[in-house]
Backbone as XML, in Angstrom:
<?xml version="1.0"?>
<chain id="A" units="angstrom">
  <residue number="1" name="MET">
    <atom name="N" x="-29.542" y="36.241" z="13.223"/>
    <atom name="CA" x="-28.790" y="35.722" z="14.267"/>
    <atom name="C" x="-28.983" y="36.967" z="15.236"/>
  </residue>
  <residue number="2" name="ASP">
    <atom name="N" x="-29.261" y="36.458" z="16.464"/>
    <atom name="CA" x="-29.387" y="37.406" z="17.685"/>
    <atom name="C" x="-27.870" y="37.595" z="18.198"/>
  </residue>
  <residue number="3" name="ILE">
    <atom name="N" x="-27.655" y="38.879" z="18.024"/>
    <atom name="CA" x="-26.196" y="39.249" z="18.416"/>
    <atom name="C" x="-25.933" y="39.078" z="20.301"/>
  </residue>
  <residue number="4" name="ASP">
    <atom name="N" x="-26.953" y="39.354" z="20.698"/>
    <atom name="CA" x="-26.958" y="39.522" z="22.118"/>
    <atom name="C" x="-26.886" y="37.912" z="22.811"/>
  </residue>
  <residue number="5" name="ILE">
    <atom name="N" x="-27.458" y="37.033" z="21.979"/>
    <atom name="CA" x="-27.186" y="35.424" z="22.548"/>
    <atom name="C" x="-25.824" y="35.094" z="22.430"/>
  </residue>
  <residue number="6" name="PHE">
    <atom name="N" x="-25.496" y="35.654" z="21.300"/>
    <atom name="CA" x="-23.836" y="35.127" z="20.977"/>
    <atom name="C" x="-22.873" y="35.629" z="21.946"/>
  </residue>
  <residue number="7" name="ILE">
    <atom name="N" x="-23.390" y="36.991" z="22.315"/>
    <atom name="CA" x="-22.285" y="37.737" z="23.290"/>
    <atom name="C" x="-22.336" y="37.148" z="24.514"/>
  </residue>
  <residue number="8" name="ASN">
    <atom name="N" x="-23.725" y="36.559" z="24.760"/>
    <atom name="CA" x="-23.875" y="35.464" z="26.281"/>
    <atom name="C" x="-23.079" y="34.277" z="26.272"/>
  </residue>
  <residue number="9" name="ILE">
    <atom name="N" x="-22.805" y="33.876" z="24.912"/>
    <atom name="CA" x="-22.361" y="32.634" z="25.087"/>
    <atom name="C" x="-20.948" y="32.374" z="24.774"/>
  </residue>
  <residue number="10" name="PHE">
    <atom name="N" x="-20.476" y="33.384" z="24.087"/>
    <atom name="CA" x="-19.195" y="33.603" z="23.651"/>
    <atom name="C" x="-18.078" y="33.304" z="24.517"/>
  </residue>
  <residue number="11" name="PRO">
    <atom name="N" x="-17.977" y="33.408" z="25.906"/>
    <atom name="CA" x="-17.232" y="32.920" z="26.839"/>
    <atom name="C" x="-17.275" y="31.615" z="26.859"/>
  </residue>
  <residue number="12" name="GLU">
    <atom name="N" x="-18.271" y="30.714" z="27.049"/>
    <atom name="CA" x="-18.500" y="29.502" z="27.358"/>
    <atom name="C" x="-17.839" y="28.653" z="25.988"/>
  </residue>
  <residue number="13" name="LEU">
    <atom name="N" x="-18.051" y="29.210" z="24.849"/>
    <atom name="CA" x="-17.289" y="28.806" z="23.440"/>
    <atom name="C" x="-15.872" y="28.843" z="23.516"/>
  </residue>
  <residue number="14" name="LEU">
    <atom name="N" x="-15.386" y="30.106" z="24.273"/>
    <atom name="CA" x="-14.043" y="30.086" z="24.164"/>
    <atom name="C" x="-13.586" y="29.348" z="25.647"/>
  </residue>
  <residue number="15" name="SER">
    <atom name="N" x="-14.073" y="28.872" z="26.223"/>
    <atom name="CA" x="-13.526" y="27.813" z="27.322"/>
    <atom name="C" x="-13.102" y="26.478" z="26.598"/>
  </residue>
  <residue number="16" name="GLY">
    <atom name="N" x="-13.832" y="26.305" z="25.381"/>
    <atom name="CA" x="-13.574" y="24.885" z="25.012"/>
    <atom name="C" x="-12.526" y="24.907" z="23.782"/>
  </residue>
  <residue number="17" name="ILE">
    <atom name="N" x="-11.859" y="25.997" z="23.796"/>
    <atom name="CA" x="-10.948" y="25.919" z="22.497"/>
    <atom name="C" x="-9.771" y="25.085" z="22.847"/>
  </residue>
  <residue number="18" name="GLY">
    <atom name="N" x="-9.322" y="25.189" z="24.333"/>
    <atom name="CA" x="-8.209" y="24.258" z="24.794"/>
    <atom name="C" x="-8.292" y="22.728" z="24.604"/>
  </residue>
  <residue number="19" name="MET">
    <atom name="N" x="-9.585" y="22.219" z="25.026"/>
    <atom name="CA" x="-9.931" y="20.962" z="24.570"/>
    <atom name="C" x="-10.067" y="20.550" z="23.150"/>
  </residue>
  <residue number="20" name="THR">
    <atom name="N" x="-10.473" y="21.325" z="22.572"/>
    <atom name="CA" x="-10.845" y="21.102" z="20.930"/>
    <atom name="C" x="-9.450" y="21.136" z="20.511"/>
  </residue>
  <residue number="21" name="LEU">
    <atom name="N" x="-8.459" y="21.949" z="20.537"/>
    <atom name="CA" x="-7.123" y="21.686" z="20.287"/>
    <atom name="C" x="-6.481" y="20.588" z="20.720"/>
  </residue>
  <residue number="22" name="THR">
    <atom name="N" x="-6.444" y="20.245" z="22.013"/>
    <atom name="CA" x="-6.035" y="19.275" z="22.242"/>
    <atom name="C" x="-6.450" y="17.766" z="21.686"/>
  </residue>
  <residue number="23" name="LEU">
    <atom name="N" x="-7.767" y="17.644" z="21.527"/>
    <atom name="CA" x="-8.399" y="16.774" z="20.748"/>
    <atom name="C" x="-7.699" y="16.529" z="19.155"/>
  </residue>
  <residue number="24" name="PHE">
    <atom name="N" x="-7.854" y="17.783" z="18.399"/>
    <atom name="CA" x="-7.315" y="17.993" z="17.312"/>
    <atom name="C" x="-5.938" y="17.466" z="17.109"/>
  </residue>
  <residue number="25" name="PHE">
    <atom name="N" x="-4.971" y="17.954" z="17.732"/>
    <atom name="CA" x="-3.635" y="17.761" z="17.534"/>
    <atom name="C" x="-3.166" y="16.314" z="18.095"/>
  </residue>
  <residue number="26" name="SER">
    <atom name="N" x="-3.746" y="15.722" z="19.137"/>
    <atom name="CA" x="-3.614" y="14.546" z="19.666"/>
    <atom name="C" x="-4.066" y="13.526" z="18.548"/>
  </residue>
  <residue number="27" name="SER">
    <atom name="N" x="-5.347" y="13.796" z="18.314"/>
    <atom name="CA" x="-5.922" y="12.498" z="16.943"/>
    <atom name="C" x="-5.066" y="12.684" z="15.514"/>
  </residue>
  <residue number="28" name="ILE">
    <atom name="N" x="-4.695" y="13.738" z="15.023"/>
    <atom name="CA" x="-3.736" y="14.037" z="13.986"/>
    <atom name="C" x="-2.624" y="13.363" z="14.158"/>
  </residue>
  <residue number="29" name="SER">
    <atom name="N" x="-2.084" y="13.540" z="15.138"/>
    <atom name="CA" x="-0.427" y="13.003" z="15.487"/>
    <atom name="C" x="-0.618" y="11.417" z="15.482"/>
  </residue>
  <residue number="30" name="ILE">
    <atom name="N" x="-1.444" y="11.178" z="16.119"/>
    <atom name="CA" x="-1.683" y="9.607" z="16.514"/>
    <atom name="C" x="-2.096" y="8.906" z="15.333"/>
  </residue>
  <residue number="31" name="GLY">
    <atom name="N" x="-3.146" y="9.445" z="14.554"/>
    <atom name="CA" x="-3.604" y="9.083" z="13.236"/>
    <atom name="C" x="-2.543" y="8.885" z="12.216"/>
  </residue>
  <residue number="32" name="PHE">
    <atom name="N" x="-1.804" y="9.933" z="12.095"/>
    <atom name="CA" x="-0.759" y="9.996" z="11.020"/>
    <atom name="C" x="0.051" y="8.882" z="11.471"/>
  </residue>
  <residue number="33" name="VAL">
    <atom name="N" x="0.596" y="8.359" z="12.421"/>
    <atom name="CA" x="1.527" y="7.416" z="12.835"/>
    <atom name="C" x="0.825" y="6.211" z="12.427"/>
  </residue>
  <residue number="34" name="LEU">
    <atom name="N" x="-0.493" y="5.932" z="12.712"/>
    <atom name="CA" x="-0.843" y="4.868" z="12.233"/>
    <atom name="C" x="-1.330" y="4.782" z="10.693"/>
  </residue>
  <residue number="35" name="ALA">
    <atom name="N" x="-1.378" y="5.635" z="10.142"/>
    <atom name="CA" x="-1.972" y="5.636" z="8.721"/>
    <atom name="C" x="-0.791" y="5.379" z="8.173"/>
  </residue>
  <residue number="36" name="VAL">
    <atom name="N" x="0.522" y="5.617" z="8.337"/>
    <atom name="CA" x="1.624" y="5.248" z="7.821"/>
    <atom name="C" x="1.813" y="3.355" z="7.752"/>
  </residue>
  <residue number="37" name="GLY">
    <atom name="N" x="1.511" y="3.046" z="8.815"/>
    <atom name="CA" x="1.350" y="1.413" z="8.818"/>
    <atom name="C" x="0.419" y="0.883" z="7.906"/>
  </residue>
  <residue number="38" name="LEU">
    <atom name="N" x="-0.811" y="1.539" z="8.233"/>
    <atom name="CA" x="-1.863" y="1.059" z="7.344"/>
    <atom name="C" x="-1.778" y="1.182" z="5.709"/>
  </residue>
  <residue number="39" name="PHE">
    <atom name="N" x="-0.982" y="2.353" z="5.584"/>
    <atom name="CA" x="-0.625" y="2.521" z="4.017"/>
    <atom name="C" x="0.182" y="1.420" z="3.627"/>
  </residue>
  <residue number="40" name="ALA">
    <atom name="N" x="1.050" y="1.194" z="4.266"/>
    <atom name="CA" x="2.367" y="0.233" z="4.086"/>
    <atom name="C" x="1.602" y="-1.026" z="3.791"/>
  </residue>
  <residue number="41" name="LEU">
    <atom name="N" x="0.291" y="-1.348" z="4.596"/>
    <atom name="CA" x="-0.411" y="-2.465" z="4.262"/>
    <atom name="C" x="-0.869" y="-2.929" z="2.965"/>
  </residue>
  <residue number="42" name="GLN">
    <atom name="N" x="-1.685" y="-1.542" z="2.621"/>
    <atom name="CA" x="-2.403" y="-1.311" z="1.634"/>
    <atom name="C" x="-1.617" y="-1.308" z="0.394"/>
  </residue>
  <residue number="43" name="ILE">
    <atom name="N" x="-0.267" y="-0.905" z="0.016"/>
    <atom name="CA" x="0.551" y="-1.036" z="-0.935"/>
    <atom name="C" x="1.142" y="-2.266" z="-1.182"/>
  </residue>
  <residue number="44" name="HIS">
    <atom name="N" x="1.028" y="-3.207" z="-0.405"/>
    <atom name="CA" x="1.816" y="-4.514" z="-0.141"/>
    <atom name="C" x="1.435" y="-5.366" z="-1.324"/>
  </residue>
  <residue number="45" name="ASP">
    <atom name="N" x="2.262" y="-6.355" z="-2.113"/>
    <atom name="CA" x="1.868" y="-6.777" z="-3.164"/>
    <atom name="C" x="0.897" y="-7.871" z="-3.033"/>
  </residue>
  <residue number="46" name="LYS">
    <atom name="N" x="1.109" y="-8.824" z="-1.819"/>
    <atom name="CA" x="0.467" y="-9.967" z="-1.615"/>
    <atom name="C" x="-1.131" y="-9.448" z="-1.246"/>
  </residue>
  <residue number="47" name="ALA">
    <atom name="N" x="-2.002" y="-10.333" z="-1.818"/>
    <atom name="CA" x="-3.301" y="-9.682" z="-1.658"/>
    <atom name="C" x="-3.900" y="-10.155" z="-0.121"/>
  </residue>
  <residue number="48" name="VAL">
    <atom name="N" x="-3.174" y="-11.128" z="0.459"/>
    <atom name="CA" x="-3.514" y="-11.554" z="1.803"/>
    <atom name="C" x="-3.258" y="-10.419" z="2.751"/>
  </residue>
  <residue number="49" name="ILE">
    <atom name="N" x="-2.289" y="-9.775" z="2.421"/>
    <atom name="CA" x="-2.135" y="-8.546" z="3.269"/>
    <atom name="C" x="-2.934" y="-7.112" z="3.179"/>
  </residue>
  <residue number="50" name="ASN">
    <atom name="N" x="-2.902" y="-7.004" z="1.838"/>
    <atom name="CA" x="-3.353" y="-5.544" z="1.291"/>
    <atom name="C" x="-4.850" y="-5.420" z="1.202"/>
  </residue>
  <residue number="51" name="ARG">
    <atom name="N" x="-5.774" y="-6.768" z="1.087"/>
    <atom name="CA" x="-6.977" y="-6.672" z="1.160"/>
    <atom name="C" x="-7.561" y="-6.551" z="2.558"/>
  </residue>
  <residue number="52" name="PRO">
    <atom name="N" x="-7.271" y="-7.199" z="3.690"/>
    <atom name="CA" x="-7.927" y="-6.829" z="4.724"/>
    <atom name="C" x="-7.455" y="-5.456" z="5.217"/>
  </residue>
  <residue number="53" name="ALA">
    <atom name="N" x="-6.284" y="-4.907" z="4.683"/>
    <atom name="CA" x="-6.136" y="-3.339" z="5.383"/>
    <atom name="C" x="-6.681" y="-2.645" z="4.569"/>
  </residue>
  <residue number="54" name="ARG">
    <atom name="N" x="-7.191" y="-2.921" z="3.152"/>
    <atom name="CA" x="-8.242" y="-2.003" z="2.537"/>
    <atom name="C" x="-9.433" y="-2.003" z="2.824"/>
  </residue>
  <residue number="55" name="PHE">
    <atom name="N" x="-9.952" y="-3.485" z="3.433"/>
    <atom name="CA" x="-11.348" y="-3.259" z="3.743"/>
    <atom name="C" x="-11.460" y="-2.637" z="5.314"/>
  </residue>
  <residue number="56" name="VAL">
    <atom name="N" x="-10.674" y="-2.852" z="6.152"/>
    <atom name="CA" x="-10.473" y="-1.877" z="7.254"/>
    <atom name="C" x="-10.540" y="-0.638" z="7.020"/>
  </residue>
  <residue number="57" name="SER">
    <atom name="N" x="-9.877" y="0.075" z="6.144"/>
    <atom name="CA" x="-9.942" y="1.347" z="5.724"/>
    <atom name="C" x="-11.364" y="1.951" z="5.152"/>
  </residue>
  <residue number="58" name="TYR">
    <atom name="N" x="-11.835" y="0.826" z="4.241"/>
    <atom name="CA" x="-13.110" y="1.130" z="3.757"/>
    <atom name="C" x="-14.375" y="1.125" z="4.733"/>
  </residue>
  <residue number="59" name="ALA">
    <atom name="N" x="-14.166" y="0.083" z="5.489"/>
    <atom name="CA" x="-15.405" y="0.205" z="6.569"/>
    <atom name="C" x="-15.065" y="1.101" z="7.572"/>
  </residue>
  <residue number="60" name="ILE">
    <atom name="N" x="-14.021" y="1.640" z="8.186"/>
    <atom name="CA" x="-13.779" y="2.793" z="8.935"/>
    <atom name="C" x="-14.482" y="4.234" z="8.418"/>
  </residue>
  <residue number="61" name="ARG">
    <atom name="N" x="-13.972" y="4.302" z="6.972"/>
    <atom name="CA" x="-14.232" y="5.561" z="6.487"/>
    <atom name="C" x="-15.913" y="5.560" z="6.193"/>
  </residue>
  <residue number="62" name="GLY">
    <atom name="N" x="-16.460" y="4.248" z="5.947"/>
    <atom name="CA" x="-17.894" y="4.077" z="5.546"/>
    <atom name="C" x="-18.942" y="4.125" z="6.768"/>
  </residue>
  <residue number="63" name="ILE">
    <atom name="N" x="-18.479" y="4.228" z="8.030"/>
    <atom name="CA" x="-19.308" y="4.221" z="9.108"/>
    <atom name="C" x="-19.053" y="5.972" z="9.625"/>
  </residue>
  <residue number="64" name="PRO">
    <atom name="N" x="-20.265" y="6.435" z="9.838"/>
    <atom name="CA" x="-20.315" y="7.810" z="10.344"/>
    <atom name="C" x="-19.561" y="7.917" z="11.488"/>
  </residue>
  <residue number="65" name="LEU">
    <atom name="N" x="-18.761" y="8.984" z="11.960"/>
    <atom name="CA" x="-18.002" y="9.420" z="13.000"/>
    <atom name="C" x="-18.917" y="9.092" z="14.388"/>
  </residue>
  <residue number="66" name="LEU">
    <atom name="N" x="-19.818" y="10.034" z="14.242"/>
    <atom name="CA" x="-20.763" y="9.874" z="15.470"/>
    <atom name="C" x="-21.219" y="8.156" z="15.655"/>
  </residue>
  <residue number="67" name="VAL">
    <atom name="N" x="-21.402" y="7.458" z="15.292"/>
    <atom name="CA" x="-21.707" y="6.188" z="15.305"/>
    <atom name="C" x="-20.355" y="5.479" z="15.954"/>
  </residue>
  <residue number="68" name="GLN">
    <atom name="N" x="-19.384" y="5.803" z="15.115"/>
    <atom name="CA" x="-18.322" y="5.187" z="15.930"/>
    <atom name="C" x="-17.626" y="5.757" z="17.106"/>
  </residue>
  <residue number="69" name="LEU">
    <atom name="N" x="-17.809" y="6.944" z="17.702"/>
    <atom name="CA" x="-17.953" y="7.434" z="18.768"/>
    <atom name="C" x="-18.875" y="6.655" z="19.994"/>
  </residue>
  <residue number="70" name="TYR">
    <atom name="N" x="-20.150" y="6.445" z="19.631"/>
    <atom name="CA" x="-21.133" y="5.638" z="20.526"/>
    <atom name="C" x="-20.473" y="4.122" z="20.729"/>
  </residue>
  <residue number="71" name="ILE">
    <atom name="N" x="-20.143" y="3.483" z="19.814"/>
    <atom name="CA" x="-19.456" y="2.292" z="19.783"/>
    <atom name="C" x="-18.266" y="2.126" z="20.679"/>
  </residue>
  <residue number="72" name="VAL">
    <atom name="N" x="-17.368" y="3.156" z="20.578"/>
    <atom name="CA" x="-16.253" y="2.932" z="21.406"/>
    <atom name="C" x="-16.751" y="3.350" z="22.898"/>
  </residue>
  <residue number="73" name="TYR">
    <atom name="N" x="-17.582" y="4.639" z="22.914"/>
    <atom name="CA" x="-17.657" y="4.943" z="24.265"/>
    <atom name="C" x="-19.020" y="4.296" z="25.112"/>
  </residue>
  <residue number="74" name="TYR">
    <atom name="N" x="-19.894" y="3.635" z="24.550"/>
    <atom name="CA" x="-20.706" y="2.989" z="25.045"/>
    <atom name="C" x="-20.667" y="1.271" z="24.655"/>
  </residue>
  <residue number="75" name="GLY">
    <atom name="N" x="-20.109" y="1.105" z="23.625"/>
    <atom name="CA" x="-20.084" y="-0.120" z="23.270"/>
    <atom name="C" x="-19.046" y="-1.281" z="23.676"/>
  </residue>
  <residue number="76" name="LEU">
    <atom name="N" x="-17.759" y="-0.596" z="23.941"/>
    <atom name="CA" x="-16.653" y="-1.106" z="24.480"/>
    <atom name="C" x="-16.891" y="-1.749" z="25.940"/>
  </residue>
  <residue number="77" name="GLY">
    <atom name="N" x="-17.403" y="-1.006" z="26.659"/>
    <atom name="CA" x="-17.899" y="-1.303" z="28.183"/>
    <atom name="C" x="-18.869" y="-2.406" z="28.363"/>
  </residue>
  <residue number="78" name="GLN">
    <atom name="N" x="-19.337" y="-2.910" z="27.237"/>
    <atom name="CA" x="-20.242" y="-4.204" z="27.355"/>
    <atom name="C" x="-19.328" y="-5.405" z="27.542"/>
  </residue>
  <residue number="79" name="PHE">
    <atom name="N" x="-17.968" y="-5.665" z="27.077"/>
    <atom name="CA" x="-17.089" y="-6.784" z="27.276"/>
    <atom name="C" x="-16.498" y="-6.864" z="28.650"/>
  </residue>
  <residue number="80" name="GLU">
    <atom name="N" x="-16.843" y="-7.687" z="29.338"/>
    <atom name="CA" x="-16.254" y="-7.815" z="30.751"/>
    <atom name="C" x="-14.710" y="-8.112" z="30.696"/>
  </residue>
  <residue number="81" name="TRP">
    <atom name="N" x="-14.155" y="-8.838" z="29.843"/>
    <atom name="CA" x="-12.761" y="-9.025" z="29.706"/>
    <atom name="C" x="-11.916" y="-7.544" z="29.357"/>
  </residue>
  <residue number="82" name="LEU">
    <atom name="N" x="-12.517" y="-6.849" z="28.660"/>
    <atom name="CA" x="-12.440" y="-5.208" z="28.946"/>
    <atom name="C" x="-12.153" y="-4.299" z="29.923"/>
  </residue>
  <residue number="83" name="ARG">
    <atom name="N" x="-13.283" y="-4.670" z="30.823"/>
    <atom name="CA" x="-13.368" y="-3.836" z="31.725"/>
    <atom name="C" x="-12.576" y="-4.463" z="33.010"/>
  </residue>
  <residue number="84" name="SER">
    <atom name="N" x="-11.857" y="-5.556" z="32.757"/>
    <atom name="CA" x="-10.916" y="-5.738" z="33.700"/>
    <atom name="C" x="-9.491" y="-5.853" z="33.105"/>
  </residue>
  <residue number="85" name="SER">
    <atom name="N" x="-9.431" y="-5.223" z="32.057"/>
    <atom name="CA" x="-7.987" y="-5.125" z="31.407"/>
    <atom name="C" x="-7.268" y="-3.701" z="31.859"/>
  </residue>
  <residue number="86" name="VAL">
    <atom name="N" x="-5.978" y="-3.589" z="31.435"/>
    <atom name="CA" x="-5.481" y="-2.229" z="32.001"/>
    <atom name="C" x="-5.735" y="-1.378" z="31.281"/>
  </residue>
  <residue number="87" name="ALA">
    <atom name="N" x="-6.673" y="-1.512" z="30.063"/>
    <atom name="CA" x="-7.072" y="-0.428" z="29.243"/>
    <atom name="C" x="-8.423" y="0.130" z="29.784"/>
  </residue>
  <residue number="88" name="TRP">
    <atom name="N" x="-8.929" y="-0.426" z="30.541"/>
    <atom name="CA" x="-10.257" y="0.091" z="31.118"/>
    <atom name="C" x="-10.240" y="1.687" z="31.750"/>
  </residue>
  <residue number="89" name="PRO">
    <atom name="N" x="-9.100" y="1.631" z="32.751"/>
    <atom name="CA" x="-9.134" y="3.024" z="33.118"/>
    <atom name="C" x="-9.106" y="4.224" z="31.973"/>
  </residue>
  <residue number="90" name="LEU">
    <atom name="N" x="-8.610" y="4.052" z="30.898"/>
    <atom name="CA" x="-8.365" y="4.938" z="29.929"/>
    <atom name="C" x="-9.824" y="4.790" z="29.267"/>
  </residue>
  <residue number="91" name="LEU">
    <atom name="N" x="-10.306" y="3.484" z="29.014"/>
    <atom name="CA" x="-11.612" y="3.822" z="28.080"/>
    <atom name="C" x="-12.577" y="4.080" z="28.498"/>
  </residue>
  <residue number="92" name="ARG">
    <atom name="N" x="-12.846" y="4.394" z="30.009"/>
    <atom name="CA" x="-14.152" y="4.521" z="30.472"/>
    <atom name="C" x="-14.289" y="6.134" z="30.745"/>
  </residue>
  <residue number="93" name="GLU">
    <atom name="N" x="-13.051" y="6.910" z="30.300"/>
    <atom name="CA" x="-13.166" y="8.321" z="30.121"/>
    <atom name="C" x="-13.797" y="8.689" z="28.602"/>
  </residue>
  <residue number="94" name="ALA">
    <atom name="N" x="-14.390" y="9.552" z="28.679"/>
    <atom name="CA" x="-14.849" y="10.291" z="27.279"/>
    <atom name="C" x="-13.756" y="10.734" z="26.431"/>
  </residue>
  <residue number="95" name="PHE">
    <atom name="N" x="-12.821" y="11.444" z="26.936"/>
    <atom name="CA" x="-11.610" y="12.000" z="26.436"/>
    <atom name="C" x="-10.880" y="11.048" z="25.706"/>
  </residue>
  <residue number="96" name="TRP">
    <atom name="N" x="-10.893" y="10.043" z="26.266"/>
    <atom name="CA" x="-9.570" y="9.074" z="25.682"/>
    <atom name="C" x="-10.314" y="8.355" z="24.726"/>
  </residue>
  <residue number="97" name="CYS">
    <atom name="N" x="-11.567" y="7.834" z="25.052"/>
    <atom name="CA" x="-12.487" y="7.294" z="23.757"/>
    <atom name="C" x="-12.701" y="8.385" z="22.471"/>
  </residue>
  <residue number="98" name="ALA">
    <atom name="N" x="-12.656" y="9.495" z="22.869"/>
    <atom name="CA" x="-12.713" y="10.398" z="21.752"/>
    <atom name="C" x="-11.480" y="10.580" z="20.789"/>
  </residue>
  <residue number="99" name="ILE">
    <atom name="N" x="-10.292" y="10.629" z="21.705"/>
    <atom name="CA" x="-8.836" y="10.283" z="21.041"/>
    <atom name="C" x="-8.647" y="9.257" z="20.313"/>
  </residue>
  <residue number="100" name="LEU">
    <atom name="N" x="-9.153" y="8.014" z="20.443"/>
    <atom name="CA" x="-9.059" y="6.871" z="19.893"/>
    <atom name="C" x="-9.947" y="6.903" z="18.598"/>
  </residue>
  <residue number="101" name="THR">
    <atom name="N" x="-11.076" y="7.366" z="18.822"/>
    <atom name="CA" x="-11.943" y="7.271" z="17.811"/>
    <atom name="C" x="-11.656" y="7.963" z="16.730"/>
  </residue>
  <residue number="102" name="LEU">
    <atom name="N" x="-11.291" y="9.344" z="16.938"/>
    <atom name="CA" x="-10.662" y="10.238" z="15.939"/>
    <atom name="C" x="-9.402" y="9.886" z="15.498"/>
  </residue>
  <residue number="103" name="SER">
    <atom name="N" x="-8.466" y="9.314" z="16.457"/>
    <atom name="CA" x="-7.450" y="8.590" z="15.656"/>
    <atom name="C" x="-7.325" y="7.688" z="14.570"/>
  </residue>
  <residue number="104" name="ILE">
    <atom name="N" x="-8.251" y="6.623" z="14.930"/>
    <atom name="CA" x="-8.655" y="5.629" z="14.205"/>
    <atom name="C" x="-9.259" y="6.149" z="12.881"/>
  </residue>
  <residue number="105" name="VAL">
    <atom name="N" x="-10.219" y="7.023" z="12.745"/>
    <atom name="CA" x="-10.936" y="7.766" z="11.568"/>
    <atom name="C" x="-9.863" y="8.489" z="10.802"/>
  </residue>
  <residue number="106" name="ASN">
    <atom name="N" x="-9.175" y="9.307" z="11.454"/>
    <atom name="CA" x="-8.140" y="10.062" z="10.737"/>
    <atom name="C" x="-7.071" y="8.973" z="10.286"/>
  </residue>
  <residue number="107" name="CYS">
    <atom name="N" x="-6.874" y="7.987" z="10.674"/>
    <atom name="CA" x="-5.778" y="6.792" z="10.143"/>
    <atom name="C" x="-6.435" y="6.466" z="8.784"/>
  </residue>
  <residue number="108" name="ALA">
    <atom name="N" x="-7.600" y="6.137" z="8.838"/>
    <atom name="CA" x="-8.163" y="5.538" z="7.593"/>
    <atom name="C" x="-8.159" y="6.517" z="6.502"/>
  </residue>
  <residue number="109" name="PHE">
    <atom name="N" x="-8.713" y="7.456" z="6.870"/>
    <atom name="CA" x="-8.897" y="8.802" z="5.720"/>
    <atom name="C" x="-7.325" y="9.275" z="5.290"/>
  </residue>
  <residue number="110" name="THR">
    <atom name="N" x="-6.325" y="9.190" z="6.013"/>
    <atom name="CA" x="-5.070" y="9.774" z="5.716"/>
    <atom name="C" x="-4.158" y="8.429" z="4.916"/>
  </residue>
  <residue number="111" name="ALA">
    <atom name="N" x="-4.467" y="7.322" z="5.284"/>
    <atom name="CA" x="-3.690" y="6.122" z="4.737"/>
    <atom name="C" x="-4.622" y="5.906" z="3.253"/>
  </residue>
  <residue number="112" name="GLU">
    <atom name="N" x="-5.918" y="6.402" z="3.000"/>
    <atom name="CA" x="-6.089" y="6.423" z="1.927"/>
    <atom name="C" x="-5.580" y="7.553" z="1.108"/>
  </residue>
  <residue number="113" name="ILE">
    <atom name="N" x="-5.476" y="8.649" z="1.360"/>
    <atom name="CA" x="-5.019" y="9.647" z="0.560"/>
    <atom name="C" x="-3.788" y="9.405" z="0.492"/>
  </residue>
  <residue number="114" name="MET">
    <atom name="N" x="-2.781" y="8.674" z="1.297"/>
    <atom name="CA" x="-1.050" y="8.543" z="0.808"/>
    <atom name="C" x="-1.567" y="7.347" z="-0.262"/>
  </residue>
  <residue number="115" name="ARG">
    <atom name="N" x="-2.442" y="6.427" z="-0.307"/>
    <atom name="CA" x="-2.541" y="5.285" z="-0.918"/>
    <atom name="C" x="-2.757" y="5.910" z="-2.533"/>
  </residue>
  <residue number="116" name="GLY">
    <atom name="N" x="-3.638" y="6.749" z="-2.306"/>
    <atom name="CA" x="-4.187" y="7.337" z="-3.716"/>
    <atom name="C" x="-3.045" y="7.967" z="-4.374"/>
  </residue>
  <residue number="117" name="ALA">
    <atom name="N" x="-2.327" y="8.825" z="-3.517"/>
    <atom name="CA" x="-0.953" y="9.645" z="-4.184"/>
    <atom name="C" x="-0.052" y="8.671" z="-4.480"/>
  </residue>
  <residue number="118" name="TYR">
    <atom name="N" x="0.293" y="7.573" z="-3.828"/>
    <atom name="CA" x="1.191" y="6.631" z="-4.358"/>
    <atom name="C" x="0.739" y="5.865" z="-5.554"/>
  </residue>
  <residue number="119" name="GLN">
    <atom name="N" x="-0.285" y="5.735" z="-5.853"/>
    <atom name="CA" x="-1.123" y="5.068" z="-7.071"/>
    <atom name="C" x="-1.138" y="6.202" z="-8.279"/>
  </residue>
  <residue number="120" name="ALA">
    <atom name="N" x="-0.865" y="7.338" z="-7.868"/>
    <atom name="CA" x="-0.892" y="8.425" z="-9.036"/>
    <atom name="C" x="0.446" y="8.379" z="-9.460"/>
  </residue>
  <residue number="121" name="VAL">
    <atom name="N" x="1.374" y="7.930" z="-8.939"/>
    <atom name="CA" x="2.640" y="8.009" z="-9.443"/>
    <atom name="C" x="2.851" y="6.843" z="-10.667"/>
  </residue>
  <residue number="122" name="PRO">
    <atom name="N" x="3.579" y="7.239" z="-11.783"/>
    <atom name="CA" x="3.670" y="6.416" z="-12.704"/>
    <atom name="C" x="4.489" y="5.062" z="-12.430"/>
  </residue>
  <residue number="123" name="LYS">
    <atom name="N" x="4.232" y="4.131" z="-13.049"/>
    <atom name="CA" x="4.880" y="2.829" z="-12.656"/>
    <atom name="C" x="6.280" y="2.712" z="-12.903"/>
  </residue>
  <residue number="124" name="GLY">
    <atom name="N" x="6.931" y="3.529" z="-13.684"/>
    <atom name="CA" x="8.293" y="3.433" z="-13.857"/>
    <atom name="C" x="9.214" y="4.069" z="-12.918"/>
  </residue>
  <residue number="125" name="LEU">
    <atom name="N" x="8.358" y="5.044" z="-12.041"/>
    <atom name="CA" x="9.001" y="5.799" z="-10.860"/>
    <atom name="C" x="8.757" y="5.110" z="-9.466"/>
  </residue>
  <residue number="126" name="THR">
    <atom name="N" x="7.834" y="4.154" z="-9.421"/>
    <atom name="CA" x="7.559" y="3.826" z="-7.975"/>
    <atom name="C" x="8.944" y="2.681" z="-7.646"/>
  </residue>
  <residue number="127" name="PRO">
    <atom name="N" x="9.596" y="2.251" z="-8.559"/>
    <atom name="CA" x="10.849" y="1.549" z="-7.934"/>
    <atom name="C" x="11.783" y="2.279" z="-7.185"/>
  </residue>
  <residue number="128" name="ALA">
    <atom name="N" x="11.733" y="3.632" z="-7.702"/>
    <atom name="CA" x="12.835" y="4.580" z="-7.115"/>
    <atom name="C" x="12.286" y="4.862" z="-5.881"/>
  </residue>
  <residue number="129" name="LEU">
    <atom name="N" x="11.024" y="4.847" z="-5.519"/>
    <atom name="CA" x="10.416" y="5.468" z="-4.232"/>
    <atom name="C" x="10.360" y="4.304" z="-2.984"/>
  </residue>
  <residue number="130" name="ARG">
    <atom name="N" x="10.705" y="2.985" z="-3.536"/>
    <atom name="CA" x="10.634" y="2.027" z="-2.790"/>
    <atom name="C" x="12.265" y="1.712" z="-2.590"/>
  </residue>
  <residue number="131" name="GLY">
    <atom name="N" x="13.103" y="2.490" z="-3.180"/>
    <atom name="CA" x="14.352" y="2.561" z="-2.493"/>
    <atom name="C" x="15.091" y="1.111" z="-3.231"/>
  </residue>
</chain>
């Protein structure tokens, strides 16, 4: 690695720390709140409720993040009804598309972690967890 190149670009790298931390903390916070709801749907007793929730989690975790970013940023603008909705001023900005996509991906992974942790608890202890 050429240290001179690194020294020259280091100030530019530092300028992106604020944006990176904003994206990180926003997506983690929103994703966790959404994950609690998805987790609750995944552990529901009725298959009509838990199977679609598990499929959504499976699908989101299976699609690469970069593809999801492209779908949200470039794909959603193809729908006329969305461009004329109140959500369009946010969705036409790259920042908000990134927050939305990162939050959804974080939601799917966090909900799956919660579901796995819940299923790791022995069956006799789960009624105590449900209250």
